[in-house]
C-alpha positions as CSV (number, residue, x, y, z in Angstrom):
1,X,70.3,-14.2,-99.1
2,X,70.7,-11.9,-96.0
3,X,71.7,-13.4,-92.6
4,X,69.9,-10.6,-90.7
5,X,66.8,-8.5,-91.4
6,X,66.2,-5.3,-89.4
7,X,62.6,-3.9,-89.5
8,X,62.2,-0.3,-88.4
9,X,58.8,1.2,-87.8
10,X,58.0,3.9,-90.3
11,X,54.5,4.8,-89.0
12,X,53.6,8.3,-87.8
13,X,54.0,7.5,-84.1
14,X,57.6,6.2,-84.5
15,X,58.6,8.7,-87.1
16,X,57.6,11.5,-84.7
17,X,60.2,9.9,-82.4
18,X,62.9,10.1,-85.1
19,X,62.7,6.4,-86.3
20,X,63.7,7.5,-89.8
21,X,66.9,9.0,-88.4
22,X,67.5,5.6,-86.7
23,X,66.8,4.0,-90.1
24,X,69.3,6.3,-91.9
25,X,71.9,5.7,-89.2
26,X,71.5,1.9,-89.6
27,X,71.8,2.0,-93.3
28,X,74.9,4.3,-93.1
29,X,76.6,2.2,-90.5
30,X,75.9,-1.1,-92.3
31,X,77.4,0.4,-95.5
32,X,80.5,1.6,-93.6
33,X,81.0,-2.0,-92.3
34,X,80.5,-3.5,-95.7
35,X,77.6,-5.5,-94.6
36,X,75.1,-4.5,-97.4
37,X,75.0,-8.0,-98.8
38,X,74.5,-9.6,-95.3
39,X,72.1,-7.3,-93.5
40,X,68.9,-5.9,-94.9
41,X,67.2,-2.9,-93.3
42,X,63.5,-2.3,-94.1
43,X,61.1,0.4,-93.0
44,X,57.6,-0.9,-92.3
45,X,54.3,0.2,-91.1
46,X,53.1,0.3,-87.5
47,X,53.8,-2.7,-85.2
48,X,51.1,-1.6,-82.8
49,X,52.9,-0.8,-79.6
50,X,53.1,2.9,-80.1
51,X,54.0,3.6,-76.5
52,X,57.4,2.0,-77.0
53,X,58.4,3.8,-80.2
54,X,60.7,4.1,-82.0
55,X,60.6,0.3,-82.5
56,X,62.8,-2.0,-84.5
57,X,62.9,-5.8,-84.7
58,X,66.0,-7.9,-85.7
59,X,65.5,-11.3,-87.3
60,X,66.1,-14.2,-87.2
61,X,66.4,-13.7,-83.4
62,X,63.2,-11.7,-83.2
63,X,64.8,-9.2,-80.9
64,X,62.2,-6.5,-80.2
65,X,64.1,-3.2,-79.5
66,X,62.0,-0.4,-78.1
67,X,62.6,3.4,-77.6
68,X,65.7,3.2,-79.9
69,X,67.7,6.3,-80.3
70,X,70.2,7.3,-83.0
71,X,73.0,7.0,-80.4
72,X,72.0,3.3,-79.8
73,X,72.7,2.3,-83.4
74,X,76.4,1.8,-83.0
75,X,75.9,-0.5,-80.1
76,X,73.3,-2.6,-81.9
77,X,75.5,-3.0,-84.9
78,X,78.7,-3.7,-82.9
79,X,77.1,-6.1,-80.4
80,X,74.1,-7.7,-82.1
81,X,74.9,-7.7,-85.8
82,X,78.7,-8.1,-85.7
83,X,79.3,-10.1,-82.4
84,X,75.9,-11.8,-82.2
85,X,75.2,-10.5,-78.6
86,X,71.7,-9.1,-78.2
87,X,71.5,-5.7,-76.5
88,X,69.3,-6.7,-73.6
89,X,68.9,-3.2,-72.2
90,X,67.0,-2.1,-75.3
91,X,64.7,-5.1,-75.4
92,X,60.9,-4.8,-74.8
93,X,60.9,-6.5,-71.4
94,X,57.9,-8.7,-72.2
95,X,59.8,-10.4,-74.9
96,X,62.5,-11.6,-72.5
97,X,61.7,-15.1,-71.0
98,X,62.5,-16.2,-67.5
99,X,65.6,-18.0,-68.9
100,X,66.8,-14.8,-70.5
101,X,65.9,-16.0,-74.0
102,X,63.8,-14.2,-76.6
103,X,60.0,-14.8,-76.5
104,X,58.0,-14.6,-79.7
105,X,55.9,-11.4,-80.0
106,X,52.7,-13.5,-80.2
107,X,53.5,-14.8,-76.7
108,X,53.5,-11.4,-75.1
109,X,50.4,-10.0,-73.3
110,X,50.0,-7.3,-75.9
111,X,49.9,-9.5,-78.9
112,X,48.7,-13.0,-77.8
113,X,45.0,-12.2,-77.7
114,X,45.1,-10.3,-81.0
115,X,44.2,-11.7,-84.4
116,X,45.5,-9.6,-87.3
117,X,43.5,-9.5,-90.5
118,X,43.2,-5.9,-91.4
119,X,46.7,-5.3,-89.9
120,X,48.3,-8.5,-91.2
121,X,51.0,-6.8,-93.2
122,X,51.6,-3.8,-91.0
123,X,55.0,-4.0,-89.4
124,X,55.8,-7.0,-91.8
125,X,56.4,-5.6,-95.3
126,X,57.8,-2.4,-96.8
127,X,54.7,-0.6,-97.8
128,X,56.5,1.3,-100.6
129,X,57.5,-1.9,-102.5
130,X,54.7,-3.7,-104.3
131,X,56.9,-6.7,-104.7
132,X,56.7,-7.4,-101.0
133,X,52.9,-7.1,-101.0
134,X,52.7,-9.5,-103.8
135,X,55.0,-11.9,-102.0
136,X,52.4,-12.0,-99.2
137,X,49.6,-13.1,-101.6
138,X,49.0,-9.5,-102.7
139,X,46.6,-9.1,-105.7
140,X,45.9,-12.8,-105.7
141,X,42.4,-12.1,-104.6
142,X,41.9,-9.6,-107.4
143,X,43.2,-12.2,-109.9
144,X,40.8,-14.8,-108.5
145,X,37.9,-12.5,-108.7
146,X,38.6,-11.4,-112.3
147,X,39.3,-14.9,-113.7
148,X,37.1,-17.2,-111.7
149,X,34.2,-15.3,-110.2
150,X,31.2,-13.3,-111.4
151,X,30.3,-10.0,-109.8
152,X,27.4,-11.7,-108.0
153,X,29.7,-14.4,-106.7
154,X,31.9,-11.7,-105.1
155,X,28.9,-10.0,-103.4
156,X,27.6,-13.4,-102.2
157,X,31.0,-14.2,-100.5
158,X,31.1,-10.8,-98.8
159,X,27.5,-11.1,-97.7
160,X,28.0,-14.6,-96.4
161,X,31.1,-13.5,-94.4
162,X,29.1,-11.1,-92.3
163,X,31.5,-8.2,-92.9
164,X,30.0,-5.0,-91.6
165,X,31.2,-1.5,-92.2
166,X,34.1,-0.6,-89.8
167,X,33.5,3.1,-90.2
168,X,30.9,3.4,-87.4
169,X,27.4,2.4,-88.3
170,X,28.2,-1.2,-89.0
171,X,26.0,-1.5,-92.2
172,X,26.4,-5.0,-93.9
173,X,29.0,-4.5,-96.6
174,X,27.5,-7.1,-99.0
175,X,24.1,-5.6,-98.8
176,X,25.5,-2.1,-99.7
177,X,27.4,-3.6,-102.6
178,X,24.2,-5.4,-103.8
179,X,22.2,-2.2,-103.7
180,X,24.8,-0.4,-105.9
181,X,25.1,-3.4,-108.3
182,X,21.3,-3.4,-108.7
183,X,21.1,0.3,-109.3
184,X,20.8,1.1,-113.1
185,X,23.4,3.3,-114.6
186,X,26.3,3.2,-117.1
187,X,28.6,5.0,-114.7
188,X,29.3,4.0,-111.1
189,X,31.9,4.9,-108.5
190,X,33.8,3.2,-105.6
191,X,35.0,5.5,-102.8
192,X,37.1,5.0,-99.7
193,X,36.6,7.0,-96.5
194,X,40.1,7.7,-95.1
195,X,39.1,10.9,-93.4
196,X,39.2,9.5,-89.9
197,X,38.4,12.6,-87.9
198,X,37.7,11.1,-84.4
199,X,40.0,12.4,-81.7
200,X,42.3,9.6,-80.7
201,X,41.6,7.4,-83.7
202,X,44.5,6.3,-86.0
203,X,43.5,2.9,-87.3
204,X,42.9,3.8,-90.9
205,X,46.0,6.0,-91.0
206,X,48.1,3.1,-89.9
207,X,46.7,0.7,-92.5
208,X,47.3,3.2,-95.3
209,X,50.9,3.7,-94.0
210,X,51.6,0.0,-93.5
211,X,49.6,-1.8,-96.2
212,X,48.2,0.6,-98.9
213,X,48.0,-2.0,-101.6
214,X,45.4,-4.0,-99.6
215,X,43.0,-1.1,-99.9
216,X,43.7,-0.6,-103.6
217,X,43.2,-4.3,-104.3
218,X,39.9,-4.3,-102.3
219,X,38.6,-1.2,-104.1
220,X,39.3,-2.9,-107.4
221,X,37.4,-6.0,-106.2
222,X,34.4,-3.8,-105.1
223,X,34.4,-2.0,-108.4
224,X,34.2,-5.3,-110.3
225,X,31.4,-6.4,-108.1
226,X,29.2,-3.3,-108.7
227,X,30.3,-2.4,-112.2
228,X,32.4,0.7,-111.6
229,X,35.5,1.8,-113.4
230,X,36.6,4.7,-111.3
231,X,37.4,5.1,-107.6
232,X,38.4,7.8,-105.2
233,X,40.3,7.6,-101.9
234,X,39.3,10.6,-99.7
235,X,42.2,11.0,-97.2
236,X,43.1,13.6,-94.6
237,X,45.7,16.1,-95.8
238,X,47.0,15.9,-92.2
239,X,48.2,12.3,-93.0
240,X,51.3,13.1,-95.1
241,X,53.0,9.7,-94.8
242,X,49.7,7.9,-95.7
243,X,49.2,10.2,-98.7
244,X,52.8,9.6,-99.8
245,X,52.6,5.9,-99.6
246,X,49.2,5.7,-101.2
247,X,50.6,7.8,-104.1
248,X,53.5,5.4,-104.5
249,X,51.2,2.4,-104.3
250,X,48.8,3.7,-106.9
251,X,51.7,4.4,-109.3
252,X,53.2,1.0,-108.8
253,X,49.8,-0.7,-109.3
254,X,49.4,1.1,-112.6
255,X,52.9,0.1,-113.7
256,X,52.2,-3.5,-112.9
257,X,48.9,-3.4,-114.9
258,X,46.8,-3.9,-111.7
259,X,45.1,-0.5,-112.2
260,X,44.0,0.8,-115.5
261,X,42.8,-0.9,-118.7
262,X,42.1,-4.6,-119.1
263,X,43.3,-5.8,-115.7
264,X,44.5,-9.5,-115.9
265,X,43.4,-9.5,-119.5
266,X,39.8,-9.8,-118.2
267,X,38.4,-6.7,-120.0
268,X,37.8,-5.1,-116.6
269,X,38.9,-1.4,-116.4
270,X,39.5,0.4,-113.1
271,X,41.5,3.4,-111.9
272,X,42.0,5.3,-108.7
273,X,42.6,8.9,-107.7
274,X,43.3,10.5,-104.3
275,X,41.3,13.5,-103.0
276,X,42.6,15.4,-100.0
277,X,40.3,16.4,-97.2
278,X,40.9,19.8,-95.4
279,X,40.3,18.5,-91.9
280,X,36.5,18.9,-91.7
281,X,35.1,16.2,-89.3
282,X,31.7,16.3,-91.1
283,X,33.3,15.1,-94.3
284,X,33.5,11.7,-92.7
285,X,29.8,11.5,-93.3
286,X,29.3,9.8,-96.6
287,X,27.2,12.4,-98.5
288,X,29.4,15.3,-97.2
289,X,32.5,13.4,-98.3
290,X,31.1,12.9,-101.8
291,X,30.0,16.6,-102.0
292,X,33.6,17.5,-101.1
293,X,35.0,15.2,-103.8
294,X,32.8,17.0,-106.3
295,X,34.5,20.2,-105.4
296,X,31.8,21.8,-103.2
297,X,31.6,22.7,-99.6
298,X,31.5,19.5,-97.5
299,X,27.9,19.5,-96.3
300,X,25.6,16.4,-95.9
301,X,22.7,15.8,-98.2
302,X,19.3,14.4,-97.2
303,X,18.8,10.6,-97.5
304,X,17.1,9.0,-99.4
305,X,18.2,8.7,-102.1
306,X,21.1,6.8,-100.6
307,X,24.5,6.9,-102.3
308,X,24.1,3.3,-103.7
309,X,21.3,4.8,-105.8
310,X,22.4,8.4,-106.2
311,X,25.9,9.2,-104.9
312,X,29.0,10.8,-106.3
313,X,28.2,13.1,-109.3
314,X,24.6,11.7,-109.0
315,X,25.7,8.2,-109.9
316,X,25.4,4.9,-107.9
317,X,28.3,4.8,-105.5
318,X,29.6,2.7,-102.6
319,X,31.6,4.1,-99.8
320,X,33.5,2.0,-97.3
321,X,36.3,3.0,-94.9
322,X,39.9,1.8,-95.0
323,X,39.5,-1.0,-92.4
324,X,36.5,-2.5,-94.1
325,X,38.3,-2.7,-97.4
326,X,41.4,-4.1,-95.7
327,X,39.4,-7.3,-94.8
328,X,38.1,-7.9,-98.3
329,X,41.2,-9.6,-100.0
330,X,41.5,-12.1,-97.2
331,X,37.8,-12.9,-97.3
332,X,38.1,-13.7,-101.0
333,X,41.2,-15.8,-100.6
334,X,40.3,-17.7,-97.4
335,X,36.5,-17.8,-97.8
336,X,33.4,-16.4,-96.1
337,X,33.3,-19.2,-93.5
338,X,36.9,-18.4,-92.3
339,X,36.0,-14.8,-91.6
340,X,32.6,-15.7,-90.1
341,X,34.2,-18.1,-87.7
342,X,35.7,-15.2,-85.8
343,X,33.6,-12.8,-83.7
344,X,30.0,-13.1,-82.6
345,X,26.8,-14.1,-84.4
346,X,25.9,-10.6,-85.5
347,X,29.4,-9.1,-85.6
348,X,31.7,-11.3,-87.5
349,X,35.5,-11.0,-87.9
350,X,37.9,-8.7,-86.0
351,X,38.0,-5.0,-85.1
352,X,41.0,-2.6,-84.9
353,X,41.0,-0.2,-82.0
354,X,43.3,2.7,-81.3
355,X,44.0,2.3,-77.6
356,X,44.8,5.6,-75.9
357,X,44.3,7.7,-72.8
358,X,45.2,6.5,-69.3
359,X,46.6,3.1,-70.4
360,X,50.1,1.5,-70.2
361,X,50.2,0.1,-73.7
362,X,49.1,2.9,-76.0
363,X,48.8,1.6,-79.5
364,X,46.9,-0.3,-82.1
365,X,45.1,-3.6,-81.4
366,X,43.1,-5.9,-83.5
367,X,40.9,-8.3,-81.6
368,X,38.0,-10.7,-82.5
369,X,34.6,-9.2,-82.1
370,X,33.2,-10.3,-78.7
371,X,36.4,-9.7,-76.8
372,X,35.5,-8.0,-73.5
373,X,36.5,-4.5,-72.5
374,X,38.4,-6.1,-69.5
375,X,40.6,-8.1,-71.8
376,X,41.4,-5.1,-74.0
377,X,42.2,-2.8,-71.1
378,X,44.0,-5.1,-68.7
379,X,45.3,-8.1,-70.6
380,X,46.3,-6.2,-73.8
381,X,46.6,-2.6,-72.6
382,X,48.2,-3.4,-69.2
383,X,45.7,-1.4,-67.2
384,X,45.9,2.2,-66.0
385,X,49.3,3.6,-65.0
386,X,50.4,4.5,-61.4
387,X,48.0,2.1,-59.8
388,X,45.0,4.2,-60.7
389,X,41.5,2.6,-60.9
390,X,39.8,2.3,-64.3
391,X,36.8,4.5,-64.4
392,X,35.4,4.5,-67.9
393,X,36.2,4.0,-71.6
394,X,35.0,6.2,-74.5
395,X,34.3,4.3,-77.7
396,X,33.2,5.9,-81.0
397,X,34.8,9.3,-80.4
398,X,32.4,12.3,-80.4
399,X,29.6,10.0,-81.7
400,X,30.0,7.4,-79.0
401,X,29.5,7.1,-75.3
402,X,31.3,6.4,-72.0
403,X,31.3,2.9,-70.7
404,X,31.6,2.7,-66.9
405,X,33.8,0.3,-64.9
406,X,30.9,-1.9,-63.9
407,X,30.3,-2.8,-67.5
408,X,33.9,-3.7,-68.2
409,X,33.0,-7.4,-68.9
410,X,30.7,-6.4,-71.8
411,X,31.7,-8.3,-75.0
412,X,32.6,-5.7,-77.6
413,X,30.4,-5.8,-80.7
414,X,28.1,-3.5,-82.6
415,X,24.9,-4.4,-80.8
416,X,26.3,-4.6,-77.3
417,X,27.8,-1.2,-77.5
418,X,24.6,0.4,-78.7
419,X,22.7,-1.4,-76.0
420,X,24.8,0.3,-73.3
421,X,24.6,3.7,-74.8
422,X,27.8,3.8,-76.9
423,X,28.8,2.7,-80.4
424,X,31.7,1.1,-82.2
425,X,32.5,4.1,-84.2
426,X,35.6,3.9,-86.3
427,X,37.5,2.3,-83.4
428,X,39.0,4.9,-81.0
429,X,39.0,3.6,-77.5
430,X,40.1,6.2,-74.9
431,X,40.6,4.9,-71.3
432,X,39.9,7.1,-68.3
433,X,40.9,6.6,-64.7
434,X,39.7,8.0,-61.3
435,X,41.3,11.4,-62.0
436,X,39.0,12.1,-65.0
437,X,35.9,14.2,-64.6
438,X,33.1,12.8,-66.7
439,X,31.3,16.1,-67.0
440,X,34.6,17.6,-68.4
441,X,34.9,14.7,-70.8
442,X,31.4,15.2,-72.2
443,X,32.2,19.0,-72.5
444,X,35.4,18.2,-74.4
445,X,33.6,16.1,-77.0
446,X,30.7,18.6,-77.3
447,X,33.2,21.5,-77.9
448,X,34.7,19.4,-80.7
449,X,31.3,18.8,-82.2
450,X,30.3,22.4,-82.0
451,X,33.5,23.4,-83.9
452,X,33.0,20.7,-86.5
453,X,29.3,21.2,-87.2
454,X,28.9,22.4,-90.8
455,X,25.9,24.6,-89.8
456,X,23.5,23.3,-92.4
457,X,20.8,22.2,-90.0
458,X,19.4,24.1,-87.0
459,X,19.2,21.2,-84.6
460,X,23.0,20.6,-84.9
461,X,24.2,24.2,-85.4
462,X,22.3,25.8,-82.6
463,X,21.4,22.7,-80.5
464,X,24.9,21.5,-79.8
465,X,26.0,25.1,-79.0
466,X,23.2,25.4,-76.4
467,X,24.1,22.0,-75.0
468,X,27.8,23.0,-74.7
469,X,26.8,26.2,-72.8
470,X,24.8,24.1,-70.4
471,X,27.8,21.9,-69.7
472,X,29.9,25.0,-69.1
473,X,27.4,26.1,-66.5
474,X,27.7,22.7,-64.8
475,X,31.5,22.8,-64.7
476,X,31.4,26.5,-63.6
477,X,29.1,25.6,-60.7
478,X,26.3,27.9,-61.9
479,X,23.8,25.2,-63.1
480,X,20.6,24.1,-61.4
481,X,19.1,20.7,-61.2
482,X,16.5,21.8,-63.7
483,X,19.3,22.5,-66.1
484,X,20.2,18.8,-66.0
485,X,16.7,17.8,-67.1
486,X,16.8,20.5,-69.9
487,X,20.1,19.1,-71.1
488,X,18.6,15.6,-71.4
489,X,15.6,16.9,-73.3
490,X,17.8,18.9,-75.6
491,X,19.9,15.9,-76.3
492,X,16.9,13.9,-77.6
493,X,15.8,16.9,-79.8
494,X,19.2,17.1,-81.4
495,X,19.3,13.4,-82.1
496,X,15.8,13.3,-83.6
497,X,16.1,16.4,-85.8
498,X,19.7,16.6,-87.1
499,X,20.3,16.0,-90.8
500,X,23.3,13.7,-90.6
501,X,25.2,11.3,-88.3
502,X,27.3,14.1,-86.8
503,X,24.3,15.8,-85.2
504,X,22.3,12.6,-84.6
505,X,25.1,11.2,-82.5
506,X,26.6,14.4,-81.0
507,X,24.6,14.1,-77.7
508,X,25.8,10.5,-77.0
509,X,28.7,11.5,-74.7
510,X,26.3,13.7,-72.7
511,X,23.5,11.1,-72.5
512,X,25.9,8.3,-71.5
513,X,27.6,10.3,-68.8
514,X,24.3,11.6,-67.5
515,X,23.1,8.0,-67.3
516,X,26.1,6.4,-65.7
517,X,27.7,9.3,-63.8
518,X,24.8,11.4,-62.8
519,X,26.2,11.7,-59.3
520,X,29.1,13.6,-60.7
521,X,26.8,16.1,-62.4
522,X,24.8,16.5,-59.2
523,X,28.0,17.1,-57.2
524,X,28.9,19.9,-59.5
525,X,25.4,21.4,-59.2
526,X,24.4,20.8,-55.6
527,X,27.8,20.8,-53.8
528,X,29.7,23.1,-56.2
529,X,32.4,20.5,-56.2
530,X,34.2,18.5,-58.9
531,X,34.8,15.0,-57.3
532,X,37.8,14.4,-59.7
533,X,39.3,17.8,-58.9
534,X,39.4,18.8,-62.6
535,X,37.0,21.6,-63.1
536,X,39.0,24.7,-62.3
537,X,36.3,27.0,-61.1
538,X,35.2,24.5,-58.5
539,X,38.7,23.7,-57.2
540,X,39.9,24.7,-53.7
541,X,43.5,24.1,-52.7
542,X,44.1,23.5,-49.0
543,X,47.1,23.0,-46.8
544,X,46.9,20.1,-44.4
545,X,48.4,21.6,-41.2
546,X,49.7,18.3,-39.8
547,X,51.7,17.7,-42.9
548,X,53.0,21.2,-43.6
549,X,56.6,21.6,-42.5
550,X,56.7,25.3,-43.0
551,X,59.5,25.1,-45.6
552,X,58.0,28.1,-47.5
553,X,58.5,26.5,-50.9
554,X,54.8,26.8,-51.8
555,X,54.7,30.5,-50.8
556,X,57.9,31.3,-52.7
557,X,56.5,29.8,-55.9
558,X,53.0,31.1,-55.7
559,X,52.7,33.6,-58.6
560,X,50.0,35.8,-56.9
561,X,51.2,35.7,-53.2
562,X,48.1,33.8,-52.1
563,X,50.1,31.7,-49.5
564,X,51.2,33.0,-46.2
565,X,53.0,31.7,-43.1
566,X,56.2,31.7,-41.1
567,X,59.2,29.4,-41.4
568,X,58.6,26.0,-39.7
569,X,54.9,26.8,-39.1
570,X,51.9,25.6,-41.1
571,X,51.0,27.8,-44.0
572,X,47.5,28.8,-45.3
573,X,46.1,29.7,-48.7
574,X,43.9,32.8,-49.2
575,X,41.1,31.4,-51.4
576,X,40.2,35.0,-52.6
577,X,43.6,35.4,-54.1
578,X,44.2,31.9,-55.3
579,X,44.1,31.5,-59.2
580,X,44.1,27.6,-58.9
581,X,47.2,27.2,-61.0
582,X,48.4,24.2,-59.0
583,X,52.0,25.3,-58.7
584,X,51.9,25.0,-54.9
585,X,50.8,21.4,-55.1
586,X,53.5,20.6,-57.6
587,X,56.3,22.1,-55.5
588,X,55.2,20.7,-52.1
589,X,57.6,17.8,-51.2
590,X,55.5,16.6,-48.2
591,X,52.1,16.1,-49.8
592,X,50.6,18.7,-47.6
593,X,48.5,20.5,-50.3
594,X,45.3,18.8,-51.5
595,X,42.5,19.6,-53.8
596,X,39.2,20.1,-51.9
């Protein structure tokens, strides 16, 4: 029995900040002090508050230490572990009460509105030890399914729960499983989409890093429901920690008899293999993903037939993403009504978001469907840094749209997001403030889509390229008002004629910004001005004479000699020479240089 437990985040965010060196230093120091039988150190998955990493929590006190460095380890051991005095300078400030005592994490602003279902074990267990997963009811749902339920019973529970696919489209999971079960065939497959290619999205990665057995258990349950005996997890090769922990988890599940032949002596056989993706965004589309697993170039196939009828290797197949599967064991154990009690009428349960961009609390959040954007951005995320005003939020990555500030009280669910021109997507939520140019944002996502198009269909291959070129004309100041109308027309053509979801949703960032921020587009076209001061070719740097002290610092640092003036006299910028590098503005100590 240990008197102290130290949990160190082993997710990608914290490991990039050397959390594993902190872990090694803790283990080494505890060994040197002879405390191995009193203090236990565990590496876990993501705690969620990525902005504060590396993170560690010491129990039983619940001391939440943030931004821990290797050089802090000796102080934590000496003061906290040996002398019992918490190192207050390293504590996450929100966990410190007014009386100086430690507040529970669930009482902090970041956590108190969250409800963890898919993330329930992340930051709690060691993902590389199956025993810890089992201690938290792991594989109990699989045992219940194989010993007490028929395949149809399983599908009925999932259907009744209202679980919809968390990968983007929100298709009812139970209905998908029913289609596959009803499809004739002596060979069927279960696949997991862990490709997660959206910029700014890291929900699935974090689940695989923090709770890989939940996905394995859920896929076994899905296989039993539809009559499959083989599964594949298609995961990005750029997720090395997730791949490593998945590999360990699959090996452990086989050793425990939870994968393989005659699981739980039920006569049910099921095994899993990993397939690595090479970073192609289009392979997040279900038919392209299956084509890649088959060993071919990852290109989408026309539908119908849908994968539930003819999928992997031409056999009936179901494909769900990581987060969808992570909900399944809890639904089986706690019941459909429990899950359906969360969320909204048409969007049940919770949703995990990767919160990023211009936000204080960058990280991973899981909230009930129906939570408003305001609650996510201000109550959980802490608002925009430096007192900046919230301008917009991008949901759904390159497939989604930009939600403007006046719609901040919109409850987040599948139907509401579609109604306002965006979509849930896999769960990336990028926050933008007043310094973001919405035309530039649309151009960023279009450039990504152009690069990631597989080129199979003309509408996507050529259409997105032409659309991107039009956006470049806008940001360069060479577009006309007629070009804006042509852009909108081209958007609808691409949506209606593209083969797969990548092309069909590619114009969404453009359409949503044209709809909500048309004034910015018109400023670029008519006034040759970028209101946010982002688009370089439309920038003009000016020196405010009343503020300029004539210190010459700007002139001395200008790389092209575009600034002139005498000491203690206002300086001027020669626009014909200026390369708009911004060095003068950075160096000025008096705020005398502005973007015009």
